[in-house]
Every structure is written in structure tokens, then in C-alpha cells.
N, C-alpha and C positions, 0 to 999 in steps of 0.2 A: 367806392361809389356804393350808395344804399337804396334798395327798392324794396319798400314794405319790410318784411323780416329778412330779406336777403342782402347779404354783403357780397360784393363782387370787386375782384381785383382784376380789371379789363378796361379797354377803351370804349366799348359800347354794350349795351344791353337792352334786349326786347324780350318781354316775357307775357305770356298769356295763359290764364287758367280756365279750363273748360269746367263745364257744370259737375263733371264726375271727378274733379280735382286734378286731373292730368295737366302737367305744366309743359308747355313748349316754349322753348327759348332759342334765342340767337344772340350768341355773345361773340365779340370781336375782341382778340387779344387777350383771351382768358387765360389767368394763372390760377385764380381760387375763386369759387362760388361756394358761399357758406349760409347756413340758416342756423341763427340763434346760436351762433359760435361754433356750430359743427360744420366741418367741411363736408361738402356734397360732391364737388368736382375740384380736382386739381390737376394741372398741366405743368410739366417740368420746364416748359417754356411756352411764351405767348402762342395761342392757337385760336383758330376760329372754330366755334362748336355751336351746331345747330342740332335740334332734336327734342325728344320728349324724355321728361324725368319719371320716376316711380321706381316700383319693385323691379319692373324689366325695362329699362331704359334703351332707347335707340338713338344713337348720336352720330352724326357726321362730324368728322374732325379733320380739320386741315393743318397739317403740320410742316414747317419748313426744314426740320432736321430730326433726327431721331429723338423720340421724346417718351416720358412715361406720364400714362393717364392713371388718376386714382379717382374711383367712385365710391361713395358711401352706399351700402345695400344692407337691408334688413336681415337677408340670409345669403347663404352662399349660393351661387347660382349653378343651374345644372349644365349650362353652356355658356361660353362666350364665343361670338362669332365677329371676325373682322374681315369684311369685304365677302362675307358669305361662308368663310371657311373657318372651323373650330380652330380656336387658338389657346395655348396654355396661358393661363393668368394665375396670379396668387390671390388668396382671399385670407386675410388675417384680421381678427377683431373688427368685422363689420367693414372693411376697406378691400375692395377690388383693385388689383394692380395690372395693368396691361402695358406692355412695351409695344410702341408704334414706330413704323419707318416713316420717312418723310413721305409727304403727299397727302391726298385725300381719302379718308376711310371711313365706311360705316361701321360702327361698333355696335352690336346688337347683343343684349344680355338677356338670357332666357331662364326663368324660374324653374 
């Protein structure tokens, strides 16, 4: 699926861009979201993803099984919170990797 300069491997996508450039998205069955061939978000299994993108993304992720979530970020974040609790994540070469348990989680990245 293609929406503007976004390529999406998912069942459904809704995207809105605010005047300040903040992008809000709803993606059902997301495996990969990329812009200009650069992966922005990937999930190791199809997941429901709702939230905002940018330097400090806030996403709600619903996973049916344990999964790995990766986010492209311009810099290493100061904190990664999952359900309000700081979580260990790895950041390598502009990619943040987070392991999630099954269920619905709020993932917040703080600069």
C-alpha cells in the first residue's frame, strides 16, 4: 500500500498531518511503514499501531504475541516508557528496538 511518500505493509492505514508537521497514524496489521525506502516503524508480527510520529513518538501498540518493535529516530532517546514504566531498549545506527509482551501498550519515547 502506498500513501504519498509512505509505503506500508499493513491491512489499513489512516494518516493525518498537522500544520506543525506532526503525523498521526492508525495502522491495522502493521508490519512495516517506510518513507522514501527508509523504514520508520516495523513490527515482527502484524500489530495495531495508533499514535504520533516524530522525534518523540507516542504510540499505542496492540500485539497478539510477544513482538519486537523498531522505530527510526534521529538521536538516541533519553527514555523509553512502556505503559508508563521505563524500559530497556537498544539504539543502534538510528534504530530503536523495543521488546513487547502480548497485549495493548503505550510506548512513549522521550528526547
